C-alpha positions in Angstrom: -5.5 -5.6 -8.5 -8.1 -2.4 -8.3 -7.2 0.7 -10.4 -5.4 3.3 -8.3 -7.6 5.9 -7.3 -8.2 9.4 -9.6 -7.0 12.6 -7.7 -8.7 15.3 -8.8 -7.4 19.1 -8.3 -7.4 20.9 -5.4 -10.5 23.3 -4.8 -10.4 27.1 -5.6 -10.8 29.1 -3.1 -14.8 30.6 -3.0 -13.8 33.7 -1.3 -9.8 36.2 -1.4 -7.9 35.3 1.4 -6.9 38.4 3.6 -3.5 39.7 3.4 -1.4 39.6 6.3 2.4 41.2 6.0 2.3 41.0 2.7 1.7 37.3 2.6 -1.5 35.8 4.0 -2.3 34.8 7.2 0.4 32.2 9.5 0.3 29.1 8.5 3.3 28.2 10.9 2.1 27.4 14.3 5.5 28.2 15.7 5.3 31.9 14.4 2.3 32.6 16.1 1.8 34.3 19.8 -0.6 32.5 22.2 -3.1 35.4 21.3 -2.9 35.1 17.8 -3.5 31.3 18.2 -6.2 31.7 20.8 -8.2 34.0 18.6 -7.4 32.0 15.2 -8.9 29.3 17.0 -12.2 30.7 19.1 -13.0 32.7 15.9 -13.6 29.6 13.8 -10.8 29.9 11.2 -8.2 27.0 11.9 -9.8 23.5 10.4 -7.0 21.4 10.1 -3.4 21.0 11.1 -0.4 19.2 9.5 2.0 17.9 11.8 4.8 16.2 9.4 7.5 13.5 10.7 10.6 13.1 8.7 14.2 11.9 9.6 17.6 13.5 9.9 19.8 10.5 8.4 22.4 9.7 5.8 21.0 10.5 2.1 24.0 8.8 0.2 27.2 11.0 -0.9 25.1 13.8 -2.4 22.1 15.0 -0.1 21.9 16.5 3.1 20.7 14.6 6.3 17.7 16.8 6.7 16.4 16.0 3.4 13.5 14.1 4.6 12.7 16.3 7.2 13.2 19.4 4.6 11.4 17.7 2.0 8.1 16.9 4.2 7.9 20.5 5.6 8.2 22.1 2.3 4.8 19.7 1.3 2.9 20.4 4.4 3.8 24.5 4.2 2.7 24.5 0.4 -0.8 22.6 1.2 -1.3 24.9 4.5 -1.0 28.2 1.9 -3.6 26.3 -0.4 -5.5 25.9 2.3 -5.4 29.3 4.0 -6.8 30.7 6.3 -8.0 26.9 7.6 -4.8 25.1 8.2 -1.4 25.2 10.2 1.3 23.2 10.2 3.3 22.5 13.4 6.6 21.0 13.2 8.0 19.4 16.2 9.8 16.2 15.6 12.8 16.4 12.9 14.2 12.9 14.1 12.4 9.7 12.9 13.0 6.0 13.1 16.3 5.5 11.3 18.8 2.6 12.8 18.8 0.9 9.6 21.4 3.9 8.4 23.1 4.0 11.6 26.4 2.3 10.1 26.9 6.0 8.2 27.9 8.7 10.6 25.5 11.7 11.2 22.7 10.0 11.1 20.0 10.9 13.8 17.4 7.6 14.7 14.7 7.3 17.8 13.6 4.0 19.5 10.5 2.7 17.6 9.0 3.7 21.2 10.6 6.8 21.8 9.2 8.2 18.4 5.5 6.8 19.1 5.4 8.5 22.2 7.0 12.1 21.0 4.1 11.4 18.3 1.7 10.7 20.3 1.9 13.6 22.7 2.5 15.9 19.5 -0.8 14.8 18.4 -2.5 15.2 22.0 -1.2 19.0 22.2 -3.0 20.1 18.9 -5.9 18.1 19.7 -5.8 19.8 23.2 -5.7 23.1 21.6 -9.1 22.4 19.6 -8.2 20.5 16.2 -10.3 18.1 15.2 -9.2 17.6 11.6 -5.2 16.1 12.0 -2.7 14.9 9.2 0.2 13.2 9.8 2.3 14.1 6.7 5.0 11.3 7.2 8.9 11.8 4.7 10.4 9.0 6.1 9.5 5.1 4.9 11.1 4.2 8.2 8.6 5.4 10.3 6.2 4.0 8.3 5.6 0.0 9.6 5.8 1.5 13.3 3.4 4.0 13.3 0.5 1.6 10.9 1.3 -1.3 13.7 -0.2 0.6 16.4 -2.4 3.5 14.8 -5.7 1.8 15.7 -4.2 3.2 19.6 -3.9 6.4 18.8 -7.4 6.5 16.4 -8.5 5.4 20.4 -6.8 7.9 22.2 -7.5 10.5 20.1 -11.5 10.7 18.7 -11.2 12.8 16.0 -10.6 13.4 12.6 -7.1 11.8 12.6 -5.3 10.5 9.2 -1.2 9.0 8.7 -0.4 10.1 5.1 2.7 9.3 3.4 3.4 12.2 1.1 4.4 9.7 -1.6 1.8 7.8 -1.4 -0.7 10.2 -3.5 1.6 9.3 -6.5 0.8 6.4 -8.5 2.7 3.9 -10.8 1.4 6.0 -14.0 3.4 8.8 -12.1 6.3 7.2 -11.6 6.5 5.7 -15.6 5.5 9.6 -16.4 8.3 11.4 -14.5 11.2 9.2 -13.7 14.1 7.6 -16.1 15.8 5.1 -13.9 12.8 2.9 -12.7 8.9 2.8 -12.2 8.8 0.2 -9.4 6.9 1.5 -6.2 8.8 1.9 -3.3 12.0 1.0 -4.6 12.2 3.7 -7.4 9.3 6.0 -6.3 10.4 7.2 -3.2 13.4 5.2 -3.3 16.0 6.7 -1.1 18.5 9.5 -2.2 18.0 8.1 -6.1 16.2 10.0 -8.9 13.0 10.8 -7.3 14.3 12.0 -3.7 17.3 14.1 -5.8 15.1 16.2 -8.1 12.6 16.8 -5.6 15.7 18.5 -3.8 16.9 19.9 -7.1 13.7 22.0 -7.5 12.8 22.7 -4.0 16.5 23.4 -2.3 18.8 23.0 -5.0 22.0 24.2 -1.8 21.3 20.4 -0.3 22.4 18.8 -3.7 26.2 18.4 -3.8 26.3 17.2 -7.6 29.9 17.1 -7.9 29.6 13.9 -5.5 27.8 12.1 -8.4 30.2 10.4 -9.9 31.8 9.0 -6.5 29.1 6.6 -5.6 28.1 3.4 -6.7 24.6 4.4 -7.6 24.2 6.6 -10.5 20.3 7.2 -10.3 20.7 10.3 -8.6 22.7 12.4 -11.6 19.3 11.4 -14.1 17.6 13.8 -11.9 16.9 17.4 -13.2 14.9 20.4 -11.1 12.3 20.3 -13.9 11.2 16.4 -12.6 11.0 17.8 -9.2 9.0 20.7 -9.9 6.4 18.7 -11.6 7.0 16.0 -8.8 6.2 19.0 -6.2 2.8 20.2 -8.2 1.4 16.6 -8.1 2.3 16.0 -4.5 1.1 19.3 -3.3 -2.3 19.4 -5.2 -3.5 15.7 -4.1 -2.1 16.2 -0.7 -4.3 19.5 -0.5 -7.1 17.8 -1.7 -6.7 15.3 0.6 -6.5 17.5 3.4 -9.8 19.6 2.2 -12.0 16.4 1.8 -11.1 15.9 5.7 -12.0 19.4 6.3 -15.5 18.9 4.7 -16.3 15.4 6.0 -15.6 13.8 3.1 -12.8 11.7 4.5 -13.5 10.7 8.1 -11.2 8.9 9.8 -12.9 5.6 11.3 -12.5 5.2 15.1 -11.9 1.8 16.3 -14.3 -0.2 18.2 -13.3 -0.9 22.0 -13.6 -4.6 23.5 -17.0 -5.1 24.4 
């Protein structure tokens, strides 16, 4: 088995980023007016787009239903902020493929075909807007197999630098052994489901979504081993490595191979 890749630190900006409204250029596509978006795209400033996808589904008794969506958007926005002014986040699809969680009321699930059709439309939208580097950043395991099974078709339909990446895939078993106490297996412990890894991330990024008083009311005790300090380090590593991934796309050092058509 080959060794996991070494993830370098993200490159430092070569020039200071001009500030606007005290925070810098906007990183959310939906916050732009059509003129603002048009001018940034026409100027050549915008180089890459991140499309987060995830789910709204049960996360045991202690995490909010929005956890997957909130997590992937947290990572996507942090990455775009590091890449200012060259990247935008295009949020357009909160629900994912979650039939395996539907015994728990409150879960929202899309049929695989519905999800893939909506994702295809979102990708086409940002490609038609002018983006040549598009990263679909995933935050829900149930989306992975359907997307991987059809990804060649997405690449043929959009012959640009198009990538699909689950944000936890930039972490390794070595990271799990260093960061987690309850287990170190990928993917059962990292990312797992609503256990130590996801709970730590939530404690660090959006603690209001964690019902700590519920930890003792469920059979799985692994969530109670999570800490905000763990979550901060998890987020730091994920954001650094996804930033490198996207920067390599923008620089032309990570290029998607377009599958050939049948002769």
